[in-house]
N, C-alpha and C positions, 0 to 999 in steps of 0.2 A: 632542385635545391630548396624550393620554397617549402617542401614537406618537412625538412629537418628542423626549422624553427618551430613549426607547429607541433612536431613530435616532442621536441624539447619542452615546449610550453605545457603539453599534456602531462609529461612526466613530472614537471614542476607542480602541476595541480595535484597529482597523486601524492607527491612528497609532502605538500602542504596539508594533505588530509591525514597523514600519519599521526600528528599530535592529537587530532580530534579523536581518532580511534583509540589511542592510548588513554586519553582522558575518559572516554566512555568505559573502557575496561576497568579503570581504577574506580570510577563512580559507581558502576554497576556492582562491582565486587563489594564495596563498602555498604551500599544500600541493601543488598541482599542479606548481608550479615546483620543488618538492623531490623530485619523482618521479625514480627512478633512470633512467639512460639519456639519450641525446640524440635527441630526435625528428627533428632535422634529419638526423642520420646515418642514422636508420632509413629515412626517406623518400627520402633520396638514393640508397640502395642499398648493398649490401655492396662493390661494386666502385668506388664513388665516391671521388674524391680530395678533398683539403682544399678546393680551390677550389669544387668542386660542392657540398660540404656547406655552405660558407659562403654560397653563393648561395641554397640552400634556407633557411638560417637567416635571411637577410635577407628572403626572401619570406614567412616565417612571422612576422616581426617580433621574432624572438628576439635580434637583435643590439642592440636598444635597452636602456637601463637598466631595471631592474625597476620603479622607480616610474613611469617613462614608460609601460611596458607596462600597468601597472595603470590609469593615467588614460585610456589609449586604450580599454582594455576597459570601464571604467566609462562612458565617453562612448557607446560602442556599445550598452551595456545600456540607457541612457536613451532611445536611439532604437529600442529593441526588437530590436536585433541581437545575437544570442548568438554570433556568429562563424560560421566555416565549418569543418566537420570535415575535417581533412586526410586522414583514412582513407577516408571515404565520398565526399568531394568536394562534399557538399551542405551547405546552411546547417543549423546545429545545430537551429534552431527547427523547420525542416521535418522533420528526422530525429526529433525528440522528439514532434512532433505526430502523426507517422505511427506511432510505437511506443507512445506513452503509452496510447491506448485499449486495446491488447492487455494491458498490465499492469493497468490498472484493471478491465477485464472479468474477468481471472483473480482479482484480489484481492477484488473485490466479490462475485463468485460464491462464492469460498471463505468469505468472512465471512458471507454469507447462509446457506450450508450449515452452518457451525459454530454460528451463532446458533440456527438451527432445531433443532439437537441439544443444544447446551450449555445454553441457557437453560431449556428444559423439564426437562432432566436435573438441572440444579442446583436447580430448584424442587422436584422430586420427592425428591431426596436430602436437602434441608433439611426437608421435611415428614415424611420417614421416616428419621431418622438411625439408622445401624447396620443398615439393611436391605440386601437384595441390590442394590437400586437405588443405595444409597449406596456400596456396594463397587464397583459398575460405574463409577460416576462417578469414584471415586478411581483405579481402574485406567486409565480413559481419560486422566485428568489426568496420571498418571505416565507413560503411554506417549507422550502428546503432548509432554511436556517432555523425555523421554529420547531419543526417536528423532530423529536428524537428518533434515531434509527431503529431502536428496539420497538417503539410504538408503531412506526411505519411498517416494520416487518410483521408484527402481530396483526395489524389491520389488514394487510394484504393477504396473510394466511387466512384470516377469518372470512374475507369476501371470496377469494378465488379458490380456496381449498374447502373450507367448511360450508359456505352457503352455495356457491356455484358448482363446486366439484370439478373444475376444469384444470386445476393445478395438481401436480403430484404431492404426495405427503412430504412435508418439510423435514426430512430425516436424512441428511447427508448429500453426497454428490451423485448417487445413483440409487434408484429403487431396487428392492431386493430381487426383482425378477430379472435384472441384468447382471452380467458378470463384468468385473472391472476390465477395461481394455489392457492389452499388453503394455507394460511400462516402457516408454521411450523417453518422453519429456516430463511426464507427470501431469500434463494438462490433458484431461480426459477428452476434450473436443479434438485436440490435435492427434492424440494417440489413437482414438477411434477412427478418425479420418485416414490416418496412415495405414491402419489395418483394413480399411474398407468396410468397417462394421458400422453402417449408417443407422442401424436400429439402436445400437448402444449410443451412437452420437446423438440421435434424437432424444433418447432418454436422459443423457447428460445435459443437453441443452434445456430440456424442460425443467430439470432440477435447478438449473442455474438462473432461470428467468427471474423468479421472485426475489432471491437474495441480491441479484445484480440490480434489479430495479430499485430495491430498498436502498442500496448503497449509492446508486446513481442519483436518486432524489436528493441525497445528502451532498454529493459532489457537484451537482448541477448548478446550485445557487451561486457559489463564488465564481465559477467559470462564466456563467451568463452575465453576471454583474460586471465582471472585469472586461468581458468582450464588449458589452454595451458602452461602458465608460471609455475604453480605449478607442473604439470606433467613433464615438462622439468627438473626442479630442482630435483624432486624425482628420475627420471630415470638416472640422472647422479650421484646419491649418491652411497657411498660405499656399503651400505647394498643391493642395487639392483644388483651390480656386484657380491656380495657374493651369493645372491639367485640364480643368473644364473649359477654361478660356481658350486653350489650344485646340479644342474640338475633339478631344478624346471621348470615346464611348463611355457611357455610364458604368458598364461592366468593367472596363479597364480601369477607370478611376476608382471604383469601389474595391475591386479585388487586387488589381495590379499595384495600386499605390496605398490606398487607405488601409486595407486589411493587412497588407504586408508590414506596414509600420505599426499597426495595432497588435501584431503577433508577439512582439517582444514581451510586453507585460502579461499577455495571455499565457505564453510559455512559462514564465515565472510562476504564474498562478497555478498552472498545471502541475509543476513540480511540487509546490506546497500542498496542493490538493491530494496528490498521490501519497505524500507522506502522511497527511491526515487520514486518508482513506485506509491505509494499512493499520492505523490505530483504531479507527472507527469500526473496522470490520470485526473487531473482537465481539461486539454486541450482536452484529449480524450473524456471525458464526454460531454464537450461543443460541439465538432464536431459531436458526434453521439447522442446528446440529451439524454445522459444516466443519469438517476435520482439518482446520487450518492451524497456522502457528499462533493465531490470536487465542483460540480456545486452549491450545497447548500451554501458552504462557499463563493463562488464568488458572488452569489446573495445577501448574507448578507453583504459582504463588500461594495457593490455598494450603499446600503441604510444605511450604518453604523449601522447595527443591532448588537449591542454590545453582547447581550446574545448568539445569534447564532454563532458569530465568536469565542467567548470565549469557548463555548461548543465544537466547532470543534477543536480548538487548544488543549483543554484538552483531548479529545478523541484520537487525534493523538499522544499526549505525552504518554498516557497510553498504546497505541498500541506499541509505540517504546520501552517503558520500558519492556512490556511483551515479545517483540521480543528478546531483549537482554538477558532476563532470559532464554528463550528457547534456544538461541545460546549457553549459558553457559552449559546448560544441554546436548546439542548435542555434545559439546566438549568432555565431559567425556564419552559419549556413543561411539564416534569415537575412542578416544584414552584414555583408562583408566588411563594412566600414568598422565594425566592432571586432577588432583583431586581438589576438592573444597578447601581442606586444604592447598594446595600449593598456593592459590591465595589470 
């Protein structure tokens, strides 16, 4: 019976997210119409006359009043139709479904890499404040915040591809000598592993290393800083002194009590970092010619491709809403005292 209140609370969370998504749809629609330039003139061509431009404008539906355009767009959304990209000629939903796995694979790999370094480093820095480990943590945090992702990416390409020659060419998800794995999830590492094609898996992993490290250096800083701060707060708490006085082992005190209590702000930071990383990987995708939704959105913005930009913003909003729901669920898993009923 306890599962019914939790399910009801989850459904309430989803219902509360609906106004957010509606607001994103309205704002993205209005902002895309405020973009400079005339997409009809762009797609008609430089040599087109006014009649040709007007024909393109009618074909794109831009001749209708703004409010009518919005209602047509909303009705299409309710049918699951995100429109057709005038730059690629394909449905926006198909374009996003093709490119989203590339962005998610890059972002999730970078987050796993940064968490594998930042969380242990933050814990060690908190247990030994003022030590050389603490100074390294502060140095990495400062470097991660200060260095732009495009500069870090170009620097890594220069050293590991141009000078040392140990990295593959930064031109997409796979080198030209490999064939794309059979599409199952869209994640090349997973699809190649499912097919048992370890040569392609190795090629995809090599292509992923430099862009993932570039993005990981950006995401590492806030995670390490929050882990260190949360652990310092937890280790100075009364319950930690009580646990030590009770004769519990240092490992139990550190990980069973201090780290578990420090996980709440760290999980919150992870959610924010994931959202920032999806935005920051636009530059990373451009530097490494990574065919993700970030580069797709930039190309759509350049040509004022309304449908593509609106589809990108809507997908990002849905990902953000889903991420917040997952964080709420993780809160109750980490600390059962934080229940849905209390919120």
